[in-house]
C-alpha positions as CSV (number, residue, x, y, z in Angstrom):
1,X,-0.2,-0.1,-0.4
2,X,1.4,3.6,-0.9
3,X,1.4,5.9,1.9
4,X,0.1,9.2,1.1
5,X,1.9,12.0,3.1
6,X,0.8,15.4,1.1
7,X,-3.2,15.8,1.1
8,X,-5.5,18.3,0.0
9,X,-6.1,19.6,3.8
10,X,-4.1,19.5,6.6
11,X,-5.0,17.7,9.5
12,X,-5.3,18.2,13.4
13,X,-6.0,15.1,15.7
14,X,-7.9,15.4,18.7
15,X,-6.8,12.2,20.9
16,X,-9.6,11.7,23.2
17,X,-12.8,13.5,23.1
18,X,-16.0,12.3,25.7
19,X,-19.7,12.4,23.4
20,X,-22.4,12.6,25.8
21,X,-25.9,10.1,25.3
22,X,-29.0,10.8,26.1
23,X,-28.8,8.9,29.7
24,X,-25.6,10.7,30.7
25,X,-23.0,8.1,29.5
26,X,-20.0,9.2,28.0
27,X,-18.6,7.7,24.9
28,X,-14.4,7.7,23.8
29,X,-13.9,8.8,20.5
30,X,-10.7,9.8,18.7
31,X,-11.3,12.6,16.2
32,X,-9.3,13.7,12.6
33,X,-10.3,16.9,10.8
34,X,-9.1,19.8,8.5
35,X,-7.3,22.6,11.0
36,X,-9.5,24.9,8.4
37,X,-12.8,23.3,9.6
38,X,-13.0,25.7,12.7
39,X,-14.0,28.4,10.4
40,X,-15.1,26.3,7.2
41,X,-17.1,23.3,8.4
42,X,-16.9,19.9,6.9
43,X,-19.0,17.0,6.9
44,X,-18.5,14.1,9.6
45,X,-17.9,10.2,8.8
46,X,-18.3,8.0,11.6
47,X,-17.3,4.7,12.3
48,X,-18.8,3.2,15.4
49,X,-17.0,-0.4,17.0
50,X,-16.2,-1.8,20.2
51,X,-12.2,-2.8,19.6
52,X,-10.8,0.2,21.2
53,X,-9.6,3.0,19.2
54,X,-6.8,3.9,21.8
55,X,-5.1,0.7,20.8
56,X,-6.3,-2.5,19.2
57,X,-7.6,-0.9,16.2
58,X,-5.4,2.6,16.3
59,X,-2.7,0.9,13.4
60,X,-5.6,0.2,11.2
61,X,-7.4,3.5,11.7
62,X,-4.6,5.5,11.0
63,X,-4.4,4.6,8.0
64,X,-8.0,5.4,6.9
65,X,-9.5,8.3,8.9
66,X,-6.2,10.9,8.2
67,X,-6.9,9.7,4.6
68,X,-10.8,10.7,4.6
69,X,-10.0,13.9,6.8
70,X,-7.4,15.2,4.6
71,X,-10.0,14.9,1.7
72,X,-12.0,17.2,4.1
73,X,-13.8,15.4,6.3
74,X,-14.6,15.2,10.2
75,X,-13.6,11.3,10.8
76,X,-14.7,10.3,14.2
77,X,-13.8,7.1,15.4
78,X,-16.0,6.3,18.8
79,X,-15.6,3.0,20.9
80,X,-19.2,1.7,21.9
81,X,-20.6,1.8,25.1
82,X,-18.8,-0.5,27.5
83,X,-15.9,-1.0,25.5
84,X,-12.4,1.1,25.3
85,X,-12.5,4.1,27.3
86,X,-16.1,4.6,26.8
87,X,-18.3,4.2,30.3
88,X,-20.6,1.5,30.7
89,X,-21.3,-1.9,30.0
90,X,-21.7,-4.1,26.6
91,X,-23.0,-7.7,27.1
92,X,-24.6,-8.3,23.1
93,X,-24.6,-7.3,20.0
94,X,-26.4,-4.7,17.9
95,X,-28.8,-3.9,21.2
96,X,-31.3,-1.6,21.0
97,X,-29.4,1.0,23.6
98,X,-25.8,0.7,21.2
99,X,-28.1,1.9,18.3
100,X,-29.8,4.4,20.4
101,X,-26.4,5.9,21.3
102,X,-25.6,5.9,17.5
103,X,-28.1,8.3,16.7
104,X,-27.3,10.6,19.6
105,X,-23.5,10.6,18.5
106,X,-24.9,11.3,14.8
107,X,-26.8,14.1,16.3
108,X,-24.1,15.6,18.6
109,X,-21.8,15.5,15.7
110,X,-24.0,17.7,13.3
111,X,-24.2,19.9,15.9
112,X,-20.3,20.5,16.6
113,X,-19.4,23.9,14.4
114,X,-16.7,22.0,12.8
115,X,-19.4,20.1,11.1
116,X,-22.0,21.4,8.2
117,X,-24.6,18.8,9.6
118,X,-24.3,16.5,6.9
119,X,-22.9,13.0,8.2
120,X,-22.0,9.6,7.0
121,X,-21.4,6.3,8.5
122,X,-18.6,3.8,7.1
123,X,-16.5,0.3,8.8
124,X,-16.0,-2.9,8.2
125,X,-17.7,-6.3,9.9
126,X,-19.3,-4.4,13.1
127,X,-18.8,-1.2,11.7
128,X,-21.0,-2.0,8.7
129,X,-23.5,-3.7,10.5
130,X,-23.9,-0.4,13.0
131,X,-24.1,1.4,9.7
132,X,-26.3,-0.1,7.9
133,X,-28.6,-1.0,11.3
134,X,-28.5,3.3,11.8
135,X,-29.6,3.9,8.5
136,X,-32.6,1.7,8.3
137,X,-33.5,3.8,11.2
138,X,-33.2,7.5,9.4
139,X,-31.5,9.7,11.8
140,X,-31.8,13.0,10.3
141,X,-28.0,14.1,9.8
142,X,-27.3,10.7,7.8
143,X,-27.0,11.1,4.5
144,X,-25.0,8.2,3.0
145,X,-23.2,5.1,4.3
146,X,-20.1,2.5,3.0
147,X,-20.0,-0.7,4.2
148,X,-17.8,-3.7,4.2
149,X,-17.8,-7.4,5.0
150,X,-21.6,-6.9,6.6
151,X,-25.0,-8.4,6.5
152,X,-28.4,-7.9,6.3
153,X,-29.5,-11.1,8.1
154,X,-28.7,-11.6,11.3
155,X,-29.9,-15.6,12.1
156,X,-29.6,-16.8,8.2
157,X,-26.5,-15.2,7.0
158,X,-24.1,-14.7,10.1
159,X,-21.7,-16.4,12.4
160,X,-24.3,-17.7,14.2
161,X,-26.2,-19.7,12.1
162,X,-26.0,-20.8,8.6
163,X,-28.8,-22.6,6.8
164,X,-30.3,-23.3,10.5
165,X,-26.9,-24.8,11.5
166,X,-25.0,-23.8,14.2
167,X,-21.5,-22.3,13.3
168,X,-18.4,-22.7,15.2
169,X,-17.7,-19.3,14.4
170,X,-20.6,-18.6,16.8
171,X,-18.4,-19.9,19.8
172,X,-15.1,-18.5,18.2
173,X,-16.8,-15.2,17.9
174,X,-18.6,-15.5,21.4
175,X,-14.9,-16.0,22.7
176,X,-13.6,-12.9,21.0
177,X,-16.5,-10.2,22.3
178,X,-15.9,-11.9,26.1
179,X,-12.7,-10.7,25.7
180,X,-13.0,-7.8,24.3
181,X,-16.1,-6.6,26.6
182,X,-14.1,-7.4,30.1
183,X,-10.9,-5.4,29.2
184,X,-10.0,-2.5,31.1
185,X,-10.2,1.5,30.1
186,X,-7.1,3.3,30.1
187,X,-5.6,4.9,33.6
188,X,-4.0,7.5,31.5
189,X,-8.0,8.7,29.8
190,X,-10.1,7.9,32.4
191,X,-7.7,8.0,35.3
192,X,-8.4,6.8,39.1
193,X,-11.7,5.4,37.7
194,X,-10.4,2.7,35.4
195,X,-10.9,0.0,38.3
196,X,-14.5,0.9,39.3
197,X,-15.6,0.6,35.6
198,X,-13.2,-2.2,34.9
199,X,-14.9,-4.0,37.6
200,X,-18.6,-3.4,36.4
201,X,-17.8,-4.6,33.1
202,X,-16.3,-8.2,34.9
203,X,-19.7,-7.9,36.7
204,X,-21.9,-7.5,33.8
205,X,-20.7,-9.6,31.4
206,X,-20.8,-13.5,30.7
207,X,-19.9,-16.2,27.6
208,X,-22.1,-14.2,24.9
209,X,-22.7,-17.9,23.1
210,X,-25.4,-18.3,25.7
211,X,-27.8,-15.7,24.6
212,X,-27.2,-17.1,21.2
213,X,-27.9,-20.5,21.7
214,X,-31.2,-19.6,23.6
215,X,-32.2,-18.0,20.0
216,X,-32.0,-21.3,17.6
217,X,-34.9,-20.1,15.7
218,X,-34.9,-17.1,13.7
219,X,-37.4,-15.2,16.3
220,X,-37.5,-11.7,17.5
221,X,-34.0,-11.3,19.0
222,X,-32.8,-12.2,15.4
223,X,-35.6,-9.9,13.3
224,X,-33.8,-7.0,15.3
225,X,-31.7,-4.8,13.5
226,X,-32.0,-7.5,10.3
227,X,-32.6,-4.8,7.5
228,X,-33.8,-7.7,5.3
229,X,-36.9,-7.5,7.2
230,X,-37.8,-3.9,5.7
231,X,-35.5,-2.9,2.8
232,X,-37.2,-0.1,2.2
233,X,-36.6,1.4,5.7
234,X,-33.1,2.1,4.1
235,X,-33.0,5.6,2.1
236,X,-29.2,6.7,2.2
237,X,-27.0,5.8,-0.8
238,X,-25.3,2.7,-0.1
239,X,-21.7,1.7,-1.0
240,X,-21.2,-2.2,-0.3
241,X,-18.2,-4.4,-0.6
242,X,-17.1,-7.9,0.4
243,X,-14.2,-10.8,-0.6
244,X,-15.5,-14.1,-2.1
245,X,-13.0,-15.6,0.9
246,X,-15.3,-13.8,3.7
247,X,-18.1,-15.2,5.4
248,X,-20.2,-12.2,4.5
249,X,-19.9,-12.6,0.4
250,X,-24.0,-12.5,0.0
251,X,-25.2,-9.5,1.1
252,X,-23.7,-7.2,-1.4
253,X,-26.0,-8.9,-3.8
254,X,-29.1,-9.2,-1.9
255,X,-28.6,-5.7,-1.2
256,X,-28.0,-4.5,-4.8
257,X,-31.3,-6.5,-5.7
258,X,-33.7,-5.1,-3.0
259,X,-32.8,-1.6,-1.9
260,X,-34.0,0.9,-3.8
261,X,-31.7,3.7,-3.3
262,X,-28.9,4.6,-5.1
263,X,-26.4,1.8,-4.4
264,X,-22.7,-0.1,-5.9
265,X,-21.1,-3.1,-5.1
266,X,-17.7,-4.2,-5.1
267,X,-16.4,-8.0,-4.3
268,X,-12.6,-9.0,-4.9
269,X,-10.9,-11.9,-3.6
270,X,-10.3,-10.9,-0.4
271,X,-11.0,-12.4,3.0
272,X,-12.5,-10.2,5.9
273,X,-10.8,-7.0,5.1
274,X,-11.1,-3.6,4.2
275,X,-10.5,-3.7,0.1
276,X,-7.5,-1.4,0.4
277,X,-5.9,-4.1,2.6
278,X,-7.2,-7.1,0.6
279,X,-6.2,-10.7,1.2
280,X,-5.8,-12.4,-0.7
281,X,-4.7,-9.8,-3.2
282,X,-5.1,-7.6,-5.4
283,X,-6.1,-5.1,-2.8
284,X,-7.3,-2.1,-4.5
285,X,-7.5,2.0,-4.0
286,X,-10.7,1.6,-2.1
287,X,-10.2,4.7,0.1
288,X,-10.1,6.7,-3.5
289,X,-13.6,5.0,-4.2
290,X,-14.8,6.0,-0.6
291,X,-13.6,9.8,-0.8
292,X,-15.5,9.8,-4.2
293,X,-18.5,8.3,-2.2
294,X,-18.5,10.9,0.6
295,X,-17.8,13.7,-2.2
296,X,-20.7,12.8,-4.3
297,X,-23.3,12.4,-1.3
298,X,-22.2,14.7,1.4
299,X,-20.8,17.3,-0.6
300,X,-23.0,17.2,-3.7
301,X,-20.0,17.1,-6.2
302,X,-21.0,15.9,-9.5
303,X,-17.7,13.4,-10.1
304,X,-19.8,10.2,-11.9
305,X,-19.5,8.3,-8.4
306,X,-22.9,7.2,-10.1
307,X,-21.4,6.5,-13.4
308,X,-20.4,2.8,-14.4
309,X,-21.9,-0.3,-13.5
310,X,-23.7,-1.4,-10.3
311,X,-21.8,-4.2,-9.6
312,X,-17.9,-4.8,-9.9
313,X,-16.5,-8.2,-9.3
314,X,-13.0,-10.6,-9.3
315,X,-13.9,-13.1,-11.6
316,X,-11.8,-15.9,-10.0
317,X,-9.4,-18.3,-11.9
318,X,-9.0,-21.6,-10.9
319,X,-6.2,-22.2,-8.7
320,X,-4.8,-25.5,-6.9
321,X,-6.0,-26.1,-3.3
322,X,-4.2,-23.7,-0.8
323,X,-4.9,-22.8,2.9
324,X,-3.6,-19.0,2.0
325,X,-2.7,-17.1,-1.3
326,X,-1.1,-14.1,-1.7
327,X,-2.6,-13.7,-5.0
328,X,-5.6,-15.1,-7.0
329,X,-5.4,-14.3,-10.6
330,X,-8.8,-13.3,-12.4
331,X,-9.9,-10.1,-13.8
332,X,-12.5,-7.5,-12.9
333,X,-15.9,-8.3,-14.7
334,X,-19.1,-5.5,-14.7
335,X,-22.7,-5.9,-14.2
336,X,-24.8,-2.5,-15.1
337,X,-27.7,-3.8,-13.1
338,X,-28.3,-7.0,-10.3
339,X,-29.9,-9.3,-11.1
340,X,-27.9,-9.4,-14.4
341,X,-30.5,-10.1,-17.1
342,X,-27.3,-12.1,-18.9
343,X,-26.5,-14.5,-16.0
344,X,-28.3,-17.8,-17.1
345,X,-29.9,-20.2,-14.3
346,X,-28.4,-23.6,-15.9
347,X,-29.5,-26.8,-14.0
348,X,-27.5,-29.9,-14.4
349,X,-29.1,-32.7,-13.7
350,X,-27.5,-35.2,-11.0
351,X,-27.4,-38.8,-12.1
352,X,-25.5,-41.9,-10.2
353,X,-22.2,-40.3,-9.1
354,X,-22.4,-38.0,-11.7
355,X,-23.3,-34.0,-13.2
356,X,-25.0,-34.4,-16.2
357,X,-25.8,-32.0,-19.2
358,X,-28.7,-29.8,-19.0
359,X,-31.6,-31.4,-20.2
360,X,-30.6,-35.3,-19.7
361,X,-33.1,-37.5,-18.1
362,X,-32.0,-39.2,-15.9
363,X,-33.9,-42.5,-13.8
364,X,-34.2,-42.9,-10.0
365,X,-31.4,-43.8,-8.1
366,X,-31.2,-44.4,-4.3
367,X,-27.7,-43.1,-3.4
368,X,-26.8,-43.3,0.3
369,X,-24.4,-41.4,2.5
370,X,-23.3,-41.3,6.3
371,X,-20.4,-39.1,6.8
372,X,-17.9,-39.3,9.6
373,X,-16.8,-36.6,12.0
374,X,-14.0,-36.4,10.1
375,X,-15.8,-34.8,6.9
376,X,-15.2,-30.7,7.9
377,X,-11.6,-30.5,9.0
378,X,-10.3,-29.4,5.9
379,X,-13.1,-26.7,5.6
380,X,-11.3,-23.7,6.7
381,X,-12.8,-20.7,8.9
382,X,-16.4,-19.9,8.3
383,X,-15.3,-16.0,7.6
384,X,-11.4,-16.2,6.7
385,X,-9.3,-13.7,8.2
386,X,-6.3,-15.2,6.2
387,X,-4.0,-15.1,9.5
388,X,-3.2,-17.9,10.1
389,X,-3.8,-19.4,6.7
390,X,-7.7,-20.6,7.1
391,X,-9.0,-21.6,3.8
392,X,-10.5,-24.9,2.6
393,X,-7.2,-27.4,1.9
394,X,-7.9,-30.0,-0.9
395,X,-11.0,-31.6,-0.6
396,X,-10.1,-35.3,-1.6
397,X,-9.9,-36.5,1.8
398,X,-13.5,-34.7,2.8
399,X,-15.2,-36.3,-0.5
400,X,-13.8,-39.7,1.1
401,X,-16.6,-39.3,3.4
402,X,-19.0,-37.6,1.2
403,X,-21.3,-38.6,-1.8
404,X,-19.8,-37.4,-4.9
405,X,-21.0,-36.2,-8.4
406,X,-18.8,-35.5,-11.1
407,X,-19.1,-33.9,-14.7
408,X,-17.7,-34.6,-17.4
409,X,-14.2,-33.1,-18.6
410,X,-14.9,-29.6,-19.6
411,X,-14.9,-29.1,-23.1
412,X,-15.0,-25.2,-23.0
413,X,-14.5,-23.1,-20.4
414,X,-17.3,-21.9,-17.8
415,X,-17.7,-19.2,-15.5
416,X,-20.1,-18.8,-12.8
417,X,-21.5,-15.6,-11.1
418,X,-23.8,-15.6,-8.2
419,X,-25.0,-18.0,-6.1
420,X,-25.3,-22.0,-6.9
421,X,-28.0,-24.3,-5.5
422,X,-28.5,-27.7,-5.2
423,X,-31.8,-29.2,-5.3
424,X,-32.4,-32.5,-3.9
425,X,-35.0,-35.2,-3.5
426,X,-34.2,-37.2,0.1
427,X,-35.2,-39.1,2.9
428,X,-33.2,-39.3,6.2
429,X,-33.0,-41.5,8.7
430,X,-33.5,-39.6,11.6
431,X,-35.5,-36.9,13.1
432,X,-33.3,-33.8,12.9
433,X,-30.4,-33.9,10.2
434,X,-28.1,-31.7,7.9
435,X,-26.6,-31.4,4.6
436,X,-23.2,-29.8,3.6
437,X,-22.9,-29.3,-0.2
438,X,-19.6,-28.2,-1.5
439,X,-18.7,-27.4,-5.2
440,X,-15.3,-28.0,-6.5
441,X,-13.0,-27.5,-9.1
442,X,-11.3,-30.6,-10.0
443,X,-7.9,-30.4,-11.7
444,X,-6.9,-33.0,-14.3
445,X,-4.4,-33.9,-11.5
446,X,-7.6,-34.4,-9.2
447,X,-6.8,-31.8,-6.9
448,X,-9.8,-30.6,-5.6
449,X,-10.4,-26.8,-4.7
450,X,-13.6,-25.8,-3.0
451,X,-15.2,-23.2,-5.0
452,X,-17.9,-22.3,-2.5
453,X,-20.3,-24.5,-0.3
454,X,-23.8,-24.3,1.7
455,X,-25.8,-25.8,4.5
456,X,-28.8,-26.9,5.5
457,X,-30.6,-27.9,8.6
458,X,-33.1,-29.9,7.1
459,X,-36.0,-29.3,9.5
460,X,-35.5,-25.6,8.8
461,X,-35.7,-26.1,4.7
462,X,-39.0,-24.1,4.3
463,X,-37.1,-21.0,6.7
464,X,-35.5,-20.8,10.1
465,X,-38.9,-19.6,12.1
466,X,-41.2,-22.6,12.7
467,X,-39.0,-25.9,12.3
468,X,-40.3,-29.0,12.1
469,X,-38.9,-32.9,12.7
470,X,-38.3,-35.2,9.9
471,X,-40.1,-38.3,9.4
472,X,-37.5,-41.0,9.1
473,X,-38.1,-42.7,5.2
474,X,-40.5,-40.1,4.1
475,X,-39.3,-38.1,1.2
476,X,-38.6,-34.5,0.9
477,X,-37.7,-31.9,-1.6
478,X,-34.9,-29.1,-0.1
479,X,-32.5,-26.5,-1.6
480,X,-29.6,-25.8,-0.5
481,X,-28.0,-22.5,-1.6
482,X,-24.8,-22.2,-1.7
483,X,-22.6,-19.0,-1.3
484,X,-22.4,-16.5,-3.8
485,X,-19.2,-17.0,-5.9
486,X,-17.5,-15.5,-9.1
487,X,-15.3,-18.1,-10.3
488,X,-14.0,-19.3,-13.9
489,X,-13.5,-23.2,-14.9
490,X,-11.0,-24.3,-17.5
491,X,-11.3,-26.7,-20.1
492,X,-9.9,-29.9,-19.1
493,X,-11.2,-29.3,-15.3
494,X,-14.5,-31.2,-14.1
495,X,-16.9,-29.8,-11.8
496,X,-17.7,-31.7,-8.3
497,X,-20.8,-31.3,-5.8
498,X,-20.0,-33.5,-2.7
499,X,-23.0,-34.0,-0.2
500,X,-21.9,-34.5,3.3
501,X,-24.5,-35.3,6.6
502,X,-22.1,-33.1,8.9
503,X,-19.4,-30.6,8.2
504,X,-17.5,-30.3,12.0
505,X,-16.1,-28.4,13.0
506,X,-17.1,-25.7,10.4
507,X,-20.8,-26.4,11.6
508,X,-21.6,-28.2,15.0
509,X,-23.2,-32.2,14.1
510,X,-26.7,-33.1,14.6
511,X,-28.0,-35.3,17.6
512,X,-26.9,-38.6,15.9
513,X,-25.6,-40.0,13.0
514,X,-27.8,-40.1,9.6
515,X,-28.2,-41.8,6.9
516,X,-29.0,-39.6,3.8
517,X,-30.8,-40.9,0.8
518,X,-30.5,-38.7,-2.6
519,X,-32.8,-39.5,-4.9
520,X,-31.4,-38.7,-8.4
521,X,-34.5,-38.4,-10.9
522,X,-35.2,-34.9,-9.7
523,X,-32.5,-34.0,-8.0
524,X,-30.4,-31.1,-9.7
525,X,-27.2,-28.4,-9.5
526,X,-28.2,-25.3,-10.4
527,X,-25.1,-22.8,-11.8
528,X,-25.7,-18.9,-12.1
529,X,-23.6,-18.9,-15.5
530,X,-22.2,-16.1,-17.2
531,X,-21.4,-16.2,-20.5
532,X,-18.3,-14.6,-21.5
533,X,-18.8,-11.6,-24.0
534,X,-16.5,-11.7,-27.0
535,X,-16.1,-7.8,-26.8
536,X,-15.3,-8.0,-23.1
537,X,-12.1,-6.4,-22.6
538,X,-9.9,-6.7,-19.5
539,X,-10.3,-3.5,-17.1
540,X,-8.3,-2.2,-14.1
541,X,-11.2,-0.1,-12.8
542,X,-9.2,1.0,-9.7
543,X,-5.9,3.0,-8.4
544,X,-3.3,1.5,-6.3
545,X,-4.3,1.1,-2.7
546,X,-3.1,4.1,-0.9
547,X,-3.8,5.5,2.7
548,X,-1.7,7.6,5.5
549,X,1.2,6.4,7.2
550,X,0.5,3.5,10.0
551,X,0.7,4.8,13.5
552,X,4.1,2.9,15.2
553,X,4.0,0.2,17.2
554,X,7.0,-1.9,18.8
555,X,6.9,-5.9,18.5
556,X,8.2,-6.9,22.1
557,X,7.4,-10.1,21.9
558,X,7.0,-12.2,18.8
559,X,3.5,-13.8,18.4
560,X,2.9,-17.0,16.7
561,X,-0.1,-18.5,15.0
562,X,-0.9,-22.2,14.3
563,X,-4.1,-24.0,12.6
564,X,-3.2,-28.2,13.2
565,X,-5.3,-31.0,12.3
566,X,-4.4,-33.6,14.8
567,X,-5.7,-37.3,14.9
568,X,-4.6,-39.8,17.4
569,X,-4.9,-43.4,16.1
570,X,-4.8,-45.1,19.5
571,X,-7.4,-43.2,21.4
572,X,-9.2,-42.0,18.5
573,X,-9.4,-38.6,19.1
574,X,-9.5,-35.9,16.4
575,X,-9.2,-32.0,16.7
576,X,-8.5,-28.7,14.7
577,X,-6.6,-26.7,17.4
578,X,-6.0,-22.8,16.1
579,X,-3.7,-20.5,17.7
580,X,-3.7,-16.7,16.9
581,X,-1.1,-15.0,19.2
582,X,-0.1,-11.2,18.7
583,X,2.7,-11.6,21.1
584,X,2.8,-8.2,23.1
585,X,2.8,-5.3,21.2
586,X,3.8,-1.9,22.2
587,X,1.9,1.0,20.9
588,X,4.5,3.7,20.7
589,X,2.1,7.0,21.2
590,X,0.8,5.9,24.3
591,X,3.8,3.7,26.0
592,X,1.4,0.9,26.6
593,X,2.5,-2.9,25.7
594,X,-0.4,-5.3,24.9
595,X,-0.9,-8.7,24.4
596,X,-3.9,-10.6,22.6
597,X,-4.1,-14.7,22.3
598,X,-6.6,-16.6,21.3
599,X,-6.7,-20.4,21.5
600,X,-9.5,-22.7,19.9
601,X,-10.1,-26.3,19.8
602,X,-12.5,-28.2,18.5
603,X,-12.3,-32.1,19.5
604,X,-14.4,-35.3,18.6
605,X,-13.8,-38.8,19.2
606,X,-14.1,-41.5,16.2
607,X,-18.1,-41.5,15.5
608,X,-18.9,-40.8,19.3
609,X,-21.5,-38.0,18.2
610,X,-21.9,-36.8,22.3
611,X,-17.8,-36.4,22.3
612,X,-18.0,-32.9,20.2
613,X,-16.5,-30.2,22.0
614,X,-15.4,-26.6,21.3
615,X,-13.2,-24.8,23.3
616,X,-12.1,-20.9,23.0
617,X,-9.7,-19.6,25.3
618,X,-8.7,-15.7,25.4
619,X,-5.6,-13.9,27.3
620,X,-5.8,-10.3,27.1
621,X,-3.0,-8.2,28.6
622,X,-2.3,-4.4,29.5
623,X,1.0,-3.0,30.8
624,X,2.6,0.4,31.4
625,X,5.2,1.2,34.1
626,X,3.6,-0.4,37.6
627,X,0.5,-0.9,36.1
628,X,-0.5,-4.5,34.7
629,X,-3.9,-5.7,33.9
630,X,-4.7,-9.4,32.7
631,X,-8.0,-11.0,31.8
632,X,-8.5,-14.5,30.8
633,X,-11.9,-15.8,29.4
634,X,-12.4,-19.5,28.5
635,X,-15.6,-20.8,27.0
636,X,-16.6,-24.8,26.3
637,X,-19.1,-26.0,24.5
638,X,-20.2,-29.8,24.5
639,X,-23.9,-31.5,23.7
640,X,-26.1,-34.3,24.2
641,X,-28.2,-35.9,22.2
642,X,-30.6,-33.5,24.0
643,X,-28.9,-30.6,25.3
644,X,-26.1,-27.9,24.7
645,X,-23.8,-27.9,27.8
646,X,-21.5,-24.6,28.7
647,X,-19.2,-24.3,30.6
648,X,-17.3,-20.7,31.1
649,X,-15.0,-19.1,33.5
650,X,-13.9,-15.5,33.5
651,X,-10.7,-14.1,35.8
652,X,-9.6,-10.3,36.1
653,X,-5.6,-10.2,37.5
654,X,-4.2,-7.1,38.6
655,X,-0.3,-6.9,39.4
656,X,-0.6,-10.7,39.2
657,X,-3.0,-11.2,42.1
658,X,-6.7,-12.3,41.2
659,X,-9.0,-9.9,41.7
660,X,-12.0,-11.4,40.3
661,X,-13.5,-14.8,39.0
662,X,-16.7,-16.2,38.2
663,X,-17.6,-19.3,36.7
664,X,-21.2,-20.6,34.8
665,X,-22.5,-23.7,33.8
666,X,-25.7,-23.9,31.9
667,X,-27.7,-26.7,30.4
668,X,-29.8,-25.3,27.1
669,X,-32.1,-27.5,25.2
670,X,-31.6,-28.2,21.7
671,X,-34.2,-27.1,19.2
672,X,-34.0,-29.8,16.4
673,X,-30.2,-28.6,16.1
C-alpha cells in the first residue's frame, strides 16, 4: 500500500474526546478533521465499533481516517458503550441501546461548529453492521453509508447460524467478544476510575454464546436490526463491498437487488479485510472510491460516483488448493444491474455419481451417505481472516466421506457469477439432519479446490422460524443455497458436487449420525452461468491501494499462529487446534504494551456424536510502568442428544493477583438442531 503524506487539507487529531449520550453515559472518541474546519465546517464520517480505538485498532484507524479527513471530512472513531475508554457495559451485539447511542453520536456530531450537519457512517464487520442498522432508523443527519463485510440478516447469514445449522464461528466470535468486553479502560484517559469501570464490566458480562444458543430459531431476537425484514427502511445511498473468501460474501448482491436507493457493489477475492488492505490480493484503491462516494453524497460533487456498473466483481481463475493465497489470479467483471439479465441459471441433473448435461433424462436412483465426523476438518474458517492460513484445503480427503457427483471434463471455459443451488429429493433416518453441499474445481491431476459451499438443517428447509422434525423414510424436497461466487473453470477441468451429513467443526453436527438417501430422478445442481462476452475487454477500474502512514508500534514479544489438524489413532481423538497470538505489542504513542492470545480447539472421538467439544480461550494483557492487568476468558461447549452444555470462566488479574473470578455452567435444550 502506498503511504500518502500530502493531502488537500492539513489535518488535526484530537486524541481523546468525550461524547455524551442521552442517559448521561460518555463515549470515548478520537477525531481527525481539517485544520480549516474551525472556520469552514465539513461533513462528518462516523465509525462506531467495540474494538478499542486507543490501542487495538489504532494502527488500522491511522490508515484511513486521517486520509479521509485530509480530503475534507471530520472523521470520528467512537468506542461503543462499555468498550475501550467508553463508560458503561457491553453485554451483547446490536442492542437497541447501542443503536440509540449511535443516533445520539450523529446528533452530537451534526451540532459541532466544525461540522456542516451532513454525516456518513462507514465500517467493516461490526462497523458496517452498525452503519446499515442505523441507516434503517433514518437519523436526520445521515446522508450515506459505506459498508464492508456485513450482513442484512442476523440469523441466516451471520457467524451464528447458516442454513439453520449452528456454526463454530458462533463460539469463536462469542469468545472474542467475551474477551473484548471485559478489558479495562486506560488509566491515562479515565484516571483512578479505571478499576471501578473495569470491575463493572467484569460483573456485567458472561459468555455471549449462551444468549445466542437460547435463540435457535429465527425469532424476534434475530429480527431486531436485521434490515432484510424491511429494506425500504434504508433511504440513504449505499456503497457495499465484501470478498469471496469472507463469510459475508452474500449481502452485497442482496442489497443491490432489494434496496431502492442509489447503490454500488464491489466484491473482490478478499478475506475479512477492507479492500485497500485486501488479502488475498489484489488489494485496490478503495479509499479513493470512498472519498469519491463521500464527495458526491455529502458535498454534492458532480464527480461521476454513480457512473458505471452497479456491480464490479473479481472473476477468479482456477487455482490449486491452498490454505492461503497471496494473490488470486482473475479479472474484474462488470454488471450494469443486479440481478444481471445475462446470468443464466442452468440446471444440471444429478445421476448416479455424475453431474449430467442440462436436459439429460435421469432415472431415479437411491444414493445413500452417512458421513464420519472427520468430514470438515479441512473446511477452513467460516469467515477467513487469512491469519493464520484458514482457507479450505484439498477436498479429496473430505470427499472420501461424502456422496460425490462429477461432471465430464469441460470442453470449453465455464464462468459462474452468483449463488449456485442444489435441489435435492431426499429421505433421512433421523428426525434431525443436515446436509453440507460443496462445489469444487477438479484439475486434471485430481486436486480438488473448494469453490463454494452451503449448509442446510433439514428441519428448517422451509425457513428458520418454525422448524419441524423429519419423518424417517419420508421423501422431502429441499434446496441448499451455496455462497455466491465468481469463478472460472477451464477446459479439461471437472465440476464436483459433494454432499455430506456432517461438516464438523465448521458446523455443529446433528444429535445423532444420519443416513441420507438422495434420489436422483429430480435432484439437480443449478449454476449461475455468465457467458463470456467476445467484446468484453479486461479493465483495471481501480487505482493502487493508498492510505495515510501507519501509527508506529514495537514488537516486544513475537507471536505465533497455528492451524493444526490432529489425529490420534490410539484414542481415536481428532481435533482442530488454532492459535492466534499477537505476542506483545507496544503502542509507541501511548507507551502501552498489549498482548492478545486466542486459542481454539474443536474435538471429537471416532464416531461418538456426544464427544463433540469446542473451546475458545482468550488472554488479554495491558501494561504500562507499574500498571499490569490481565483477563482470561474461557468458553467450552459440549452437547448431548438433547442439550448443549456450556461451561465458562472469567478471571481478572491486577499486578499478578486475581481480583475477580466467575464460573458459569448452563444446560440449554437443543431445538431440532
